[in-house]
C-alpha positions as a Markdown table, in Angstrom:
| # | Residue | x | y | z |
|---|---|---|---|---|
| 1 | Met | 21.2 | 39.9 | 29.6 |
| 2 | Ile | 22.3 | 37.9 | 27.1 |
| 3 | Ser | 25.6 | 36.5 | 27.1 |
| 4 | Tyr | 28.0 | 35.3 | 23.6 |
| 5 | Ala | 29.5 | 33.3 | 25.9 |
| 6 | Pro | 28.5 | 29.8 | 23.8 |
| 7 | Phe | 29.3 | 31.7 | 20.3 |
| 8 | Trp | 32.5 | 31.0 | 21.7 |
| 9 | Arg | 32.7 | 27.7 | 22.2 |
| 10 | Thr | 31.0 | 26.6 | 18.9 |
| 11 | Leu | 33.4 | 29.3 | 16.9 |
| 12 | Lys | 36.4 | 26.7 | 18.1 |
| 13 | Ala | 33.9 | 23.5 | 18.3 |
| 14 | Arg | 33.8 | 24.5 | 14.5 |
| 15 | Gly | 37.9 | 24.6 | 13.9 |
| 16 | Glu | 37.3 | 29.0 | 13.2 |
| 17 | Thr | 38.8 | 32.4 | 14.6 |
| 18 | Thr | 37.8 | 35.4 | 14.8 |
| 19 | Tyr | 40.3 | 35.8 | 11.6 |
| 20 | Thr | 38.2 | 33.6 | 9.8 |
| 21 | Leu | 34.3 | 35.4 | 10.4 |
| 22 | Ile | 36.6 | 38.8 | 9.2 |
| 23 | Asn | 38.7 | 37.6 | 7.0 |
| 24 | Lys | 36.5 | 34.6 | 5.0 |
| 25 | Tyr | 33.5 | 35.4 | 5.4 |
| 26 | Asn | 33.2 | 39.0 | 5.7 |
| 27 | Ile | 31.7 | 39.2 | 9.4 |
| 28 | Ser | 32.4 | 42.7 | 10.5 |
| 29 | Ser | 36.0 | 43.4 | 12.8 |
| 30 | Ala | 32.5 | 46.1 | 14.7 |
| 31 | Thr | 30.6 | 43.6 | 14.9 |
| 32 | Val | 33.2 | 41.2 | 16.2 |
| 33 | Asp | 34.2 | 43.9 | 19.2 |
| 34 | Arg | 30.5 | 44.5 | 20.1 |
| 35 | Met | 30.4 | 40.5 | 20.9 |
| 36 | Lys | 33.4 | 40.4 | 23.0 |
| 37 | Lys | 31.8 | 43.5 | 25.0 |
| 38 | Gly | 29.0 | 41.4 | 25.8 |
| 39 | Gly | 26.9 | 44.4 | 23.0 |
| 40 | Gly | 24.2 | 43.9 | 21.0 |
| 41 | Ile | 24.3 | 42.9 | 17.2 |
| 42 | Thr | 21.1 | 42.0 | 14.7 |
| 43 | Thr | 18.7 | 39.4 | 14.2 |
| 44 | Ala | 20.0 | 39.2 | 10.5 |
| 45 | Lys | 23.8 | 39.2 | 12.0 |
| 46 | Leu | 22.6 | 36.1 | 14.2 |
| 47 | Asn | 21.2 | 34.2 | 11.4 |
| 48 | Asp | 24.5 | 34.7 | 9.2 |
| 49 | Leu | 26.5 | 33.7 | 12.1 |
| 50 | Cys | 24.8 | 30.9 | 12.2 |
| 51 | Ala | 24.9 | 29.7 | 8.6 |
| 52 | Ile | 28.6 | 29.9 | 8.6 |
| 53 | Leu | 29.3 | 27.6 | 11.6 |
| 54 | His | 26.2 | 25.9 | 11.2 |
| 55 | Cys | 24.2 | 25.6 | 14.4 |
| 56 | Lys | 20.9 | 27.2 | 16.0 |
| 57 | Val | 20.6 | 30.6 | 17.8 |
| 58 | Glu | 21.2 | 28.5 | 21.1 |
| 59 | Asp | 24.4 | 28.2 | 20.0 |
| 60 | Ile | 25.3 | 31.8 | 19.8 |
| 61 | Ile | 24.0 | 33.8 | 22.8 |
| 62 | Glu | 21.9 | 32.7 | 25.6 |
| 63 | Tyr | 19.8 | 34.4 | 28.6 |
| 64 | Val | 21.2 | 34.8 | 31.5 |
| 65 | Glu | 19.7 | 36.4 | 34.3 |
| 66 | Asn | 21.0 | 39.2 | 36.7 |
């Protein structure tokens, strides 16, 4: 399964919050909510998050075997 654990670490390390993602960078609250619940997001949204946080995809998601 895909885990967003790296995203939360990267977000904190970059000094950003879900509030700034939503209000400053126009990431929808629905996207943030899906990530909190482990749901899917698009590759376009992954690209946006990487650009905002200046990081690689591995800093946003990881695959964890069940």
